[in-house]
C-alpha positions as CSV (number, residue, x, y, z in Angstrom):
1,M,0.0,0.0,0.0
2,G,1.4,3.4,-1.0
3,N,2.0,6.4,1.2
4,K,-0.9,8.4,-0.3
5,A,-3.3,5.5,0.3
6,I,-2.2,5.2,3.9
7,I,-2.6,8.9,4.5
8,R,-6.1,8.8,3.1
9,L,-7.0,5.7,5.2
10,T,-5.6,7.2,8.4
11,S,-7.5,10.5,7.7
12,L,-10.7,8.6,7.4
13,G,-10.0,6.5,10.5
14,A,-9.3,9.7,12.5
15,A,-12.5,11.3,11.2
16,I,-14.6,8.3,12.2
17,A,-13.0,8.0,15.6
18,W,-13.7,11.7,16.3
19,I,-17.3,11.5,15.2
20,I,-17.9,8.6,17.6
21,L,-16.0,10.5,20.3
22,F,-18.1,13.6,19.7
23,F,-21.5,12.0,19.9
24,S,-20.7,9.5,22.7
25,D,-19.3,12.3,24.9
26,L,-22.4,14.5,24.2
27,T,-24.7,11.6,25.0
28,I,-23.0,10.9,28.3
29,L,-23.0,14.5,29.3
30,F,-26.7,15.0,28.3
31,S,-27.7,11.9,30.3
32,D,-25.7,13.1,33.3
33,T,-27.4,16.5,33.3
34,K,-30.9,14.9,33.0
35,G,-30.2,12.1,35.6
36,L,-30.6,9.4,33.0
37,A,-28.6,6.3,32.2
38,P,-26.4,7.0,29.2
39,G,-27.0,3.7,27.5
40,I,-23.3,3.6,26.2
41,P,-20.1,2.7,28.1
42,L,-18.6,5.6,30.0
43,W,-15.1,4.5,28.7
44,L,-16.1,4.9,25.0
45,P,-15.1,8.6,24.6
46,G,-11.6,7.9,26.1
47,V,-11.0,4.9,23.9
48,M,-12.2,6.9,20.8
49,L,-9.8,9.7,21.7
50,D,-6.9,7.1,21.9
51,I,-7.9,5.7,18.5
52,Y,-8.1,9.3,17.1
53,L,-4.6,10.0,18.4
54,I,-3.2,6.7,16.9
55,M,-4.7,7.5,13.5
56,L,-3.2,11.0,13.6
57,Y,0.2,9.6,14.5
58,Y,0.3,7.3,11.5
59,H,-1.2,10.0,9.3
60,Y,1.6,12.4,10.1
61,K,4.2,9.6,10.1
62,F,3.6,8.9,6.4
63,R,3.0,12.6,5.6
64,I,6.0,14.2,7.4
65,E,8.3,11.5,8.7
66,K,8.5,9.5,5.4
67,D,8.9,12.6,3.2
68,E,12.7,12.7,2.5
69,N,12.5,16.0,0.6
70,L,11.8,18.1,3.8
71,N,14.7,20.0,5.2
72,F,14.9,21.5,8.7
73,T,13.1,24.8,7.9
74,D,10.5,22.8,5.8
75,L,9.7,20.8,9.0
76,L,9.2,24.0,11.0
77,W,7.0,25.4,8.2
78,K,4.9,22.2,8.3
79,V,4.3,22.7,12.0
80,F,3.6,26.4,11.6
81,A,1.2,25.8,8.7
82,T,-0.7,23.1,10.7
83,G,-0.8,25.4,13.7
84,L,-2.0,28.3,11.6
85,I,-4.8,26.3,10.1
86,V,-6.2,24.9,13.3
87,T,-5.8,28.3,15.1
88,V,-7.8,30.0,12.3
89,V,-10.5,27.4,12.6
90,S,-10.6,27.8,16.4
91,L,-10.7,31.6,16.2
92,S,-13.5,31.4,13.6
93,I,-15.5,29.4,16.1
94,R,-14.8,32.0,18.8
95,F,-16.0,34.7,16.3
96,V,-19.3,32.8,15.7
97,I,-19.8,32.6,19.5
98,F,-19.1,36.3,19.7
99,L,-21.8,37.0,17.1
100,L,-24.3,34.9,19.0
101,G,-23.9,37.4,21.9
102,N,-26.1,36.9,24.9
103,T,-28.4,34.3,23.3
104,T,-29.1,31.1,25.2
105,L,-27.1,28.8,22.8
106,P,-23.5,29.8,23.9
107,G,-24.4,29.2,27.5
108,H,-25.8,25.7,26.9
109,I,-23.6,22.9,28.3
110,L,-24.0,20.7,25.2
111,F,-23.0,23.6,22.9
112,G,-20.0,24.3,25.1
113,D,-19.0,20.6,25.1
114,S,-19.3,20.6,21.3
115,V,-17.0,23.6,21.0
116,Y,-14.6,22.0,23.5
117,L,-14.4,18.7,21.5
118,I,-13.7,20.6,18.3
119,N,-10.9,22.6,19.8
120,L,-9.6,19.5,21.5
121,S,-9.4,17.7,18.1
122,L,-7.6,20.7,16.6
123,F,-5.2,20.9,19.5
124,F,-4.2,17.2,19.2
125,S,-3.9,17.4,15.4
126,F,-1.3,20.2,15.9
127,L,0.4,18.4,18.8
128,V,0.9,15.2,16.8
129,A,2.1,17.1,13.8
130,A,4.7,18.9,16.0
131,Y,5.6,15.6,17.7
132,T,6.3,13.9,14.3
133,S,8.4,16.9,13.1
134,W,10.4,17.1,16.3
135,K,11.1,13.4,16.0
136,R,12.8,13.9,12.6
137,L,14.9,16.8,14.0
138,I,15.9,14.8,17.1
139,I,17.1,11.7,15.2
140,Y,18.6,13.6,12.3
141,Q,22.0,12.2,13.0
142,K,21.1,8.7,13.9
143,S,23.0,6.5,16.3
144,K,22.2,3.2,17.9
145,W,21.9,4.9,21.3
146,L,19.6,7.6,20.1
147,I,17.3,5.2,18.2
148,R,17.1,3.0,21.2
149,T,16.3,5.9,23.5
150,W,13.6,7.1,21.2
151,R,12.0,3.7,21.1
152,V,12.0,3.5,24.9
153,F,10.4,6.9,25.0
154,E,7.7,5.9,22.5
155,F,7.1,2.6,24.3
156,L,6.5,4.5,27.6
157,L,4.1,6.9,25.8
158,L,2.2,3.9,24.5
159,F,2.1,2.4,27.9
160,V,0.7,5.6,29.4
161,L,-1.9,5.7,26.6
162,I,-3.0,2.2,27.4
163,Y,-2.9,3.0,31.1
164,D,-5.3,5.9,30.5
165,S,-7.7,3.8,28.4
166,L,-7.8,0.7,30.6
167,R,-7.1,2.3,34.0
168,I,-4.6,-0.3,34.9
169,E,-3.9,-0.4,38.6
170,L,-0.2,0.0,39.3
171,N,1.7,0.4,42.5
172,E,2.0,4.2,43.1
173,G,5.8,4.0,43.6
174,I,6.3,2.1,40.3
175,F,4.0,4.6,38.5
176,I,5.9,7.6,39.8
177,M,9.2,6.0,38.9
178,L,7.9,5.4,35.3
179,M,6.8,9.0,35.0
180,I,10.2,10.3,36.2
181,I,11.9,8.1,33.7
182,L,9.6,9.4,30.9
183,G,10.4,12.9,31.9
184,L,14.1,12.4,32.0
185,I,14.2,10.7,28.6
186,A,12.1,13.5,27.2
187,L,14.6,16.0,28.6
188,V,17.6,14.0,27.2
189,L,15.9,13.8,23.8
190,S,15.1,17.5,23.8
191,A,18.8,18.2,24.1
192,N,19.5,16.8,20.7
193,M,19.9,20.0,18.7
194,K,22.6,19.0,16.2
195,W,20.5,20.2,13.3
196,V,20.7,23.8,14.5
197,A,24.4,23.9,13.4
198,Y,23.4,23.4,9.8
199,L,21.2,26.5,9.7
200,N,22.6,29.7,8.2
201,F,21.9,33.2,9.7
202,K,18.7,33.7,7.6
203,Q,17.4,30.3,8.4
204,K,17.9,30.8,12.1
205,W,15.9,34.0,12.1
206,T,13.1,32.2,10.1
207,S,13.2,29.3,12.6
208,L,13.0,31.6,15.6
209,L,9.9,33.2,14.2
210,L,8.3,29.9,13.3
211,L,9.1,28.5,16.8
212,L,7.7,31.6,18.5
213,L,4.5,31.2,16.6
214,T,4.4,27.5,17.5
215,L,4.8,28.4,21.2
216,F,1.9,30.8,20.8
217,Y,-0.3,28.2,19.2
218,L,0.5,25.7,22.0
219,G,-0.2,28.3,24.7
220,Y,-3.4,29.5,23.0
221,F,-4.9,26.0,22.6
222,F,-3.9,24.8,26.1
223,Y,-5.5,27.9,27.6
224,T,-8.6,27.5,25.4
225,V,-9.3,23.8,26.1
226,S,-8.4,24.2,29.8
227,R,-10.8,27.1,30.2
228,Q,-13.6,25.3,28.4
229,S,-13.1,22.1,30.4
230,D,-13.3,24.2,33.6
231,I,-16.6,25.7,32.5
232,I,-18.1,22.3,31.6
233,S,-16.8,20.6,34.8
234,E,-18.8,23.1,36.9
235,A,-22.0,21.7,35.5
236,S,-21.0,18.1,35.2
237,T,-18.0,15.8,35.6
238,S,-19.2,13.2,33.1
239,F,-17.3,14.5,30.1
240,L,-13.9,13.9,28.5
241,D,-11.5,16.1,30.4
242,F,-8.2,16.0,28.5
243,R,-6.3,16.9,31.7
244,S,-7.3,13.7,33.4
245,H,-5.3,11.7,30.8
246,I,-1.7,11.5,31.6
247,F,-0.7,10.8,28.0
248,N,-2.2,14.1,26.8
249,I,-0.3,16.1,29.4
250,S,2.9,14.1,28.5
251,L,2.5,14.7,24.8
252,F,1.9,18.4,25.4
253,G,4.8,18.7,27.8
254,F,7.3,17.1,25.4
255,V,6.2,19.2,22.4
256,M,6.4,22.4,24.5
257,M,9.7,21.4,26.0
258,Y,11.4,20.7,22.6
259,S,9.9,23.9,21.2
260,I,11.3,26.0,24.0
261,F,14.7,24.2,23.9
262,S,14.9,24.8,20.1
263,F,14.0,28.4,20.4
264,L,16.6,29.1,23.1
265,V,19.4,27.1,21.4
266,I,18.9,28.9,18.1
267,L,18.6,32.3,19.9
268,F,21.9,31.7,21.7
269,N,23.6,30.5,18.5
270,L,22.4,33.5,16.6
271,P,25.4,35.8,17.5
272,T,27.9,33.2,16.3
273,S,26.2,32.5,13.0
274,S,28.1,35.1,11.1
275,V,31.4,33.8,12.5
276,F,30.5,30.3,11.6
277,E,29.5,31.3,8.1
278,Q,32.7,33.3,7.7
279,K,34.7,30.3,8.7
280,L,32.8,28.1,6.4
281,E,33.4,30.5,3.6
282,E,37.1,30.4,4.4
283,V,37.1,26.6,4.2
284,V,35.2,26.8,0.8
285,N,37.7,29.3,-0.5
286,F,40.6,27.3,0.6
287,Q,39.1,24.2,-1.0
288,R,38.6,26.1,-4.3
289,L,42.3,27.0,-4.2
290,S,43.3,23.4,-3.3
291,Q,41.2,21.9,-6.1
292,S,42.0,24.5,-8.7
293,I,44.5,22.2,-10.4
294,Q,41.6,19.8,-11.2
295,T,38.9,22.4,-11.9
296,E,40.6,25.4,-13.5
297,Q,42.3,25.7,-16.9
298,S,45.0,28.3,-16.4
299,E,47.1,30.1,-13.9
300,E,45.0,33.2,-14.4
301,S,42.0,31.3,-12.9
302,V,44.1,30.6,-9.7
303,Y,45.0,34.3,-9.5
304,N,41.4,35.4,-9.7
305,I,40.3,32.8,-7.1
306,L,43.1,33.9,-4.8
307,L,42.0,37.6,-5.2
308,E,38.3,36.9,-4.7
309,S,38.9,34.6,-1.7
310,S,41.2,36.9,0.1
311,V,39.0,40.0,-0.3
312,S,35.9,38.1,0.9
313,S,37.7,36.5,3.9
314,V,39.1,39.7,5.4
315,F,36.4,42.1,4.1
316,A,39.0,44.2,2.2
317,D,37.9,47.4,0.5
318,A,40.4,47.0,-2.4
319,A,43.2,44.6,-3.5
320,W,45.6,43.9,-6.2
321,L,47.7,40.9,-7.3
322,E,51.0,41.6,-9.1
323,I,52.5,38.7,-11.0
324,R,56.0,38.8,-12.5
325,G,56.5,36.6,-15.5
326,T,59.6,34.7,-16.6
327,N,60.4,37.5,-19.1
328,Q,60.2,40.2,-16.4
329,D,56.8,41.2,-17.8
330,T,54.2,42.1,-15.1
331,R,50.5,41.4,-14.9
332,L,48.2,43.1,-12.5
333,F,44.9,41.7,-11.2
334,S,42.9,44.2,-9.2
335,Y,39.7,44.7,-7.2
336,Q,38.2,48.1,-6.6
337,I,41.4,49.9,-7.4
338,S,43.0,51.0,-10.7
339,E,46.5,50.1,-11.8
340,K,47.5,53.7,-11.5
341,D,46.4,53.9,-7.9
342,A,48.1,50.6,-7.0
343,L,51.3,51.9,-8.6
344,E,51.1,55.2,-6.6
345,I,50.7,53.3,-3.3
346,T,53.7,51.0,-4.2
347,N,55.9,53.9,-5.1
348,H,54.8,55.9,-2.0
349,I,55.7,53.1,0.4
350,K,59.1,52.7,-1.3
351,N,59.8,56.4,-1.2
352,Q,58.8,56.6,2.5
353,N,61.3,53.7,3.0
354,I,58.7,51.7,4.9
355,K,60.1,48.2,5.5
356,G,58.2,45.0,6.1
357,V,55.1,45.6,3.9
358,L,55.5,45.2,0.2
359,D,58.9,43.7,0.7
360,Q,57.3,41.0,2.8
361,G,58.9,41.6,6.1
362,S,57.7,40.1,9.4
363,D,55.4,42.9,10.6
364,K,52.6,43.0,8.1
365,T,49.9,44.5,10.3
366,R,51.7,47.7,11.3
367,N,49.6,50.8,11.5
368,L,50.5,52.7,8.3
369,S,47.8,55.4,8.5
370,K,50.4,58.2,9.0
371,Y,52.2,57.1,5.9
372,L,49.2,56.3,3.7
373,A,47.4,59.5,4.9
374,S,50.2,61.5,3.4
375,L,49.5,60.1,0.0
376,K,47.7,62.8,-1.9
377,G,44.2,61.8,-2.8
378,G,44.6,58.4,-1.1
379,R,41.7,56.9,0.8
380,F,43.3,53.8,2.2
381,R,44.8,53.6,5.7
382,S,45.7,49.9,6.1
383,V,47.6,47.5,3.9
384,L,48.4,43.8,4.1
385,A,50.8,42.1,1.7
386,F,52.1,38.6,1.0
387,P,54.5,37.1,-1.5
388,I,53.3,34.3,-3.9
389,L,56.1,31.7,-3.7
390,V,56.7,29.0,-6.3
391,K,59.6,26.7,-5.7
392,G,60.8,29.0,-3.0
393,E,61.0,32.0,-5.4
394,S,58.6,35.0,-5.3
395,I,56.6,35.4,-8.5
396,G,54.4,38.2,-7.3
397,T,52.7,40.1,-4.4
398,L,49.2,40.1,-3.1
399,A,48.2,43.4,-1.4
400,L,44.9,44.0,0.5
401,L,43.7,47.5,1.4
402,K,41.2,49.0,3.9
403,E,40.0,52.5,4.4
404,L,40.2,52.2,8.2
405,P,43.5,52.3,10.1
406,E,44.6,49.1,11.8
407,G,42.0,47.3,9.7
408,F,43.8,43.9,9.6
409,T,44.2,41.6,12.6
410,K,46.7,38.8,13.3
411,E,43.9,36.3,12.5
412,M,43.4,37.9,9.1
413,T,47.1,37.7,8.5
414,R,47.1,34.0,9.2
415,I,44.2,33.4,6.9
416,I,45.7,35.3,3.9
417,S,49.1,33.6,4.5
418,T,47.4,30.2,4.2
419,F,45.7,31.3,1.0
420,A,48.9,32.7,-0.5
421,N,50.8,29.5,0.3
422,Q,48.1,27.3,-1.2
423,A,47.9,29.5,-4.3
424,G,51.7,29.1,-4.7
425,I,51.3,25.3,-4.5
426,S,48.4,25.3,-7.0
427,I,50.4,27.5,-9.5
428,E,53.4,25.3,-9.0
429,N,51.3,22.3,-9.8
430,F,50.1,24.0,-13.0
431,R,53.6,24.7,-14.1
432,L,54.8,21.2,-13.2
433,L,52.2,19.7,-15.5
434,E,53.1,22.1,-18.3
435,E,56.7,21.2,-18.0
436,A,55.9,17.6,-17.9
437,F,54.0,17.9,-21.2
438,Q,56.6,20.1,-22.8
439,N,59.6,18.0,-21.7
440,E,58.0,14.6,-22.2
441,R,58.1,13.9,-18.5
442,Y,54.4,13.0,-18.3
443,K,55.2,9.4,-17.7
444,E,57.4,10.2,-14.8
445,E,54.6,12.2,-13.2
446,L,52.2,9.3,-13.8
447,K,54.6,7.0,-12.0
448,I,54.3,9.3,-9.0
449,A,50.5,9.2,-9.3
450,K,50.7,5.4,-9.5
451,T,52.5,5.4,-6.2
452,V,49.9,7.6,-4.7
453,Q,47.1,5.4,-6.1
454,K,48.7,2.3,-4.6
455,S,48.8,4.1,-1.3
456,L,45.0,4.6,-1.6
457,L,44.4,0.9,-1.7
458,P,44.5,-0.8,1.7
459,Q,47.8,-2.4,2.7
460,K,45.9,-4.7,5.1
461,L,42.3,-5.9,4.9
462,E,40.1,-6.2,8.0
463,Q,40.2,-9.7,9.5
464,D,37.5,-11.7,11.2
465,M,37.2,-15.2,12.7
466,Q,34.2,-16.0,10.4
467,Y,35.8,-15.3,7.1
468,D,39.1,-14.7,5.2
469,I,39.7,-12.0,2.5
470,A,42.1,-11.8,-0.4
471,A,42.4,-8.9,-2.9
472,F,44.3,-8.1,-6.0
473,S,44.5,-5.1,-8.3
474,R,46.5,-4.2,-11.4
475,S,46.1,-1.2,-13.6
476,A,46.0,-1.2,-17.4
477,D,47.7,2.3,-17.5
478,E,50.2,3.8,-15.1
479,V,47.3,4.9,-13.0
480,G,43.9,3.2,-12.8
481,G,40.5,3.8,-11.3
482,D,39.7,0.5,-9.6
483,Y,39.2,0.7,-5.8
484,Y,38.5,-1.8,-3.0
485,D,38.6,-1.4,0.7
486,T,37.4,-2.7,4.1
487,L,36.6,-0.9,7.3
488,R,35.5,-2.3,10.7
489,I,32.4,-0.5,11.9
490,N,32.1,-2.3,15.2
491,D,33.0,-5.6,16.9
492,H,30.6,-7.6,14.6
493,E,30.2,-5.5,11.4
494,V,32.7,-4.9,8.7
495,A,32.1,-2.6,5.7
496,M,33.5,-3.6,2.3
497,I,33.4,-1.8,-1.1
498,I,34.6,-2.4,-4.6
499,A,34.3,0.4,-7.2
500,D,35.3,1.2,-10.8
501,V,35.7,4.7,-11.9
502,S,34.8,5.4,-15.6
503,G,37.9,6.0,-17.7
504,K,41.5,5.6,-16.9
505,G,44.6,7.6,-16.0
506,T,45.0,10.4,-13.5
507,T,41.3,11.6,-13.7
508,A,40.2,8.1,-12.7
509,A,42.7,8.0,-9.9
510,F,41.6,11.4,-8.6
511,H,38.0,10.3,-8.5
512,M,39.2,7.1,-6.8
513,S,40.7,9.1,-4.0
514,Q,37.4,11.0,-3.6
515,M,35.6,7.6,-3.4
516,K,38.1,6.5,-0.7
517,G,37.4,9.6,1.4
518,I,33.6,9.1,1.0
519,F,33.8,5.5,2.0
520,H,35.8,6.1,5.2
521,S,33.7,9.0,6.3
522,L,30.3,7.5,5.6
523,A,31.0,3.9,6.6
524,Q,31.8,4.9,10.1
525,Q,28.3,6.4,10.5
526,Q,26.8,2.8,10.4
527,L,24.5,3.7,7.5
528,D,22.2,1.3,5.7
529,P,23.8,0.4,2.3
530,K,21.1,2.2,0.4
531,E,21.6,5.4,2.5
532,F,25.4,5.0,2.0
533,M,24.9,5.1,-1.8
534,V,22.4,8.0,-1.7
535,R,24.8,10.1,0.4
536,A,27.8,9.1,-1.7
537,N,25.9,10.1,-4.9
538,M,25.1,13.5,-3.3
539,A,28.8,14.0,-2.5
540,L,30.0,13.0,-5.9
541,K,27.5,14.7,-8.1
542,H,29.3,18.1,-8.0
543,C,32.8,16.5,-8.3
544,L,32.3,14.2,-11.4
545,E,32.3,16.0,-14.7
546,R,29.6,15.2,-17.3
547,G,29.9,11.7,-18.6
548,S,31.9,10.4,-15.7
549,F,30.5,8.0,-13.2
550,I,31.5,5.4,-10.6
551,S,30.1,1.9,-10.4
552,A,30.3,0.4,-6.9
553,T,28.9,-2.3,-4.6
554,Y,28.9,-1.6,-0.9
555,F,28.6,-4.4,1.7
556,V,28.1,-4.7,5.4
557,V,29.0,-8.1,6.7
558,D,27.3,-8.8,10.1
559,S,29.1,-11.7,11.7
560,K,26.6,-11.7,14.6
561,E,23.6,-12.2,12.4
562,K,25.6,-14.1,9.8
563,K,24.1,-11.9,7.1
564,I,25.4,-9.7,4.3
565,Y,23.6,-6.4,3.6
566,Y,24.6,-4.7,0.3
567,A,23.6,-2.2,-2.3
568,R,24.7,-2.4,-5.9
569,A,25.3,0.9,-7.9
570,G,25.7,-0.3,-11.5
571,H,28.7,-2.5,-10.7
572,C,29.4,-6.0,-12.0
573,P,27.1,-8.6,-10.3
574,V,28.5,-10.4,-7.3
575,L,29.4,-14.0,-8.0
576,Y,28.3,-16.0,-4.9
577,Y,29.2,-19.7,-4.3
578,N,26.7,-21.5,-2.1
579,S,28.4,-24.4,-0.3
580,S,25.0,-26.2,0.4
581,T,24.2,-26.4,-3.3
582,S,27.8,-26.5,-4.6
583,K,26.9,-24.0,-7.2
584,A,28.0,-20.4,-8.0
585,E,25.4,-17.9,-9.1
586,Y,25.5,-14.2,-10.0
587,L,23.5,-11.9,-7.7
588,K,21.8,-9.7,-10.3
589,D,20.3,-6.8,-8.3
590,K,19.2,-3.4,-9.6
591,G,21.2,-0.3,-9.0
592,T,22.4,2.8,-10.9
593,A,26.0,4.0,-10.9
594,L,27.0,6.9,-8.8
595,G,27.0,10.2,-10.7
596,M,24.6,9.0,-13.4
597,I,21.6,10.7,-11.7
598,K,22.5,14.0,-10.1
599,T,19.1,14.6,-8.4
600,K,17.3,13.5,-5.3
601,D,15.5,10.9,-7.4
602,Y,18.6,8.7,-7.2
603,C,17.2,7.1,-4.0
604,N,14.5,5.4,-6.3
605,F,17.2,3.6,-8.3
606,I,19.1,1.9,-5.4
607,E,18.0,-0.7,-2.9
608,T,19.4,-2.6,0.1
609,Y,19.6,-6.4,-0.3
610,E,20.1,-9.0,2.4
611,L,21.9,-12.3,2.0
612,P,22.6,-14.9,4.7
613,Y,25.9,-16.8,4.5
614,A,27.1,-20.1,5.8
615,S,30.4,-21.9,6.3
616,G,32.1,-22.7,2.9
617,D,30.3,-19.9,1.0
618,I,32.4,-17.8,-1.2
619,M,31.8,-14.2,-2.4
620,I,33.8,-13.0,-5.5
621,L,33.9,-9.3,-6.1
622,Y,35.6,-8.0,-9.3
623,T,35.6,-5.2,-11.8
624,D,34.6,-5.4,-15.5
625,G,38.3,-5.7,-16.5
626,V,38.1,-9.4,-15.4
627,T,35.1,-10.5,-17.5
628,E,36.1,-8.2,-20.4
629,A,39.6,-9.5,-20.7
630,K,40.2,-10.6,-24.4
631,D,42.2,-13.3,-26.1
632,K,44.1,-12.8,-29.3
633,K,40.9,-13.1,-31.3
634,G,39.1,-10.5,-29.4
635,A,36.8,-12.8,-27.5
636,E,36.0,-11.9,-23.9
637,F,36.7,-14.0,-20.8
638,D,33.0,-13.4,-19.9
639,Y,30.9,-14.4,-16.9
640,D,30.5,-18.1,-17.6
641,R,34.2,-18.6,-17.8
642,L,34.7,-16.7,-14.5
643,K,32.0,-18.8,-12.8
644,Q,33.6,-22.0,-14.1
645,T,37.1,-20.9,-13.0
646,V,35.9,-20.3,-9.4
647,E,34.0,-23.6,-9.2
648,E,37.2,-25.4,-10.0
649,V,38.8,-24.3,-6.7
650,T,36.1,-23.8,-4.2
651,D,37.9,-26.0,-1.6
652,K,40.9,-23.6,-1.7
653,S,41.7,-20.5,0.4
654,P,40.8,-17.1,-0.9
655,K,44.4,-16.4,-1.7
656,E,44.7,-19.6,-3.7
657,I,41.4,-18.9,-5.5
658,Q,42.7,-15.5,-6.4
659,E,46.0,-16.9,-7.7
660,H,44.1,-19.5,-9.8
661,L,41.8,-16.8,-11.3
662,I,44.7,-14.4,-12.2
663,K,46.6,-17.3,-13.7
664,K,43.6,-18.2,-15.9
665,L,43.2,-14.6,-17.0
666,Y,46.8,-14.3,-18.2
667,E,46.6,-17.7,-19.9
668,Y,43.5,-16.7,-21.6
669,S,44.8,-13.3,-22.7
670,G,48.1,-14.8,-23.8
671,T,50.0,-11.6,-22.7
672,D,50.9,-9.7,-19.6
673,E,49.6,-6.5,-21.3
674,I,46.1,-5.9,-20.2
675,N,43.5,-3.7,-21.8
676,D,41.6,-2.8,-18.6
677,D,42.2,-2.8,-14.9
678,Y,42.0,-6.1,-13.1
679,T,40.7,-6.0,-9.6
680,T,39.3,-8.8,-7.4
681,M,38.3,-9.2,-3.8
682,I,37.4,-12.8,-2.6
683,V,35.7,-13.5,0.7
684,K,35.4,-17.1,2.0
685,F,33.3,-17.8,5.1
686,N,34.6,-20.2,7.6
């Protein structure tokens, strides 16, 4: 059954439960005021209220909790919109009562109870919507401890709900202890505010406004239904008083508590938002400089990035970058200053014999206002300069200017120094590549890259008592794009990956290094294989150029459950030998390569699969270079021959199986020169 069908079904169930609740409570109240037997069970309204709450919970669970497209502010907007709608409805009812004036209808107890029940249903609709949204915010960064704590919290809420309905008799001490535990867990969960750190300054202001309105809605409804219940209780006690149900108060208390905590945490984080965003911008700028050798086409692009990054990081009013060429020709890149003005400032500093500024001395933050003020027509009072060094030699100068005296701090000096050093490294890398092409030293550079690539592959694979692993990789070019790795997640789970970057050479090796970083960062978060692939795709979609992609298969081997959980992203199907049937079969599961789909829809093209393993089973992971290896006639090694080769040595160790397979590949090819990368990883379960 789809989400939309479940949402409609739960809406219908909630409506039916509320209608029964409405008429049963009115019937009991009417009978009590007339001294008659109600003819229906007195517990019916309470049970209907519980069913109404359960229907609301599942309604919002599939409407909010299952919607993966909602971000943090979207969730707050959902809560705000729900609160706005129910508050407008409630205020409309108050307006109608106001129009009725002093007529007898507003003072009738049944009319009052009807209004009370309508407001109560609106109140709980808003509470459950907020509860579901808070749940997503709390467990944003999932951990086993957090998930277990939340489950205990929900179990206790369910227990309280059942207790309210059935009026279970408990020892008073036990009940008080359960309530204390429930309150403490709610307090601990309310302290989970990690999502706040991901909001920018504007989003924090928006969130504060939305949370303030949420608190207003909560206060308004609690006051409204409490006041109405007080009025009705004066005439009769035979009605559904929401305050007599512990679950209702617990739910309200938790939603109110998390709303207040969120408001205060965001409010206290507001002053540091600009600093955080500035630091983030510095990191982004530094990353741009670091990756310029892969993304930019010329030295000029690095100069422009350096100038833009430096100006934005220290809020300079003007800047210039002077670069001296090999033929003593000079190029000037400027921001908010003309070449003539830059030359005047340079000559003025030299004429004043000011040391340690443009000649890159140690004191770069000295107050130069008395010198710069003497420059006719000059508007700048602070200057900060750094050399651009390539191979230890200065090729230029970066100068930043401010109109205020002492406008640059030591912290700004450190930042710009880092930028200038990184720019020098990037420029040096550009020139090294140019020299390599010009002097036919490209192969030597590739050998260096090959060494780096080999260092990216694991020197030692994770070991476990329940299985043995052997791996092999050889590149067709000096540098290849095949990648395999293992990482222990905890004492009984090990993550494994095998990947193949499209193309060959240095570009493939670069993307391989990105894949390694993604694997090591995401695998430690104990993600479901599908979620791992979705996040990896999000990380790679901006890094991979058009037409490039990475096929991969990600595994989590659980030695406790004796199961393999995996997701396949367009990679070669896993060859799995089942010892019980003595047959090897390919696991042909769906999955699209990373980088092929650069939208959020990628989650629809990947799945998590589960596979139990037993002693003697063998899992063969490989890249397409193995099955596509060709003989002298151009015929491929293919899947059937791979399967047959493995079945010949199923009684051997993984290392022996690997050696047998590689031997067969080279015999089939008839040469040591391969046309694609060979990579295998063989896992045999004990």
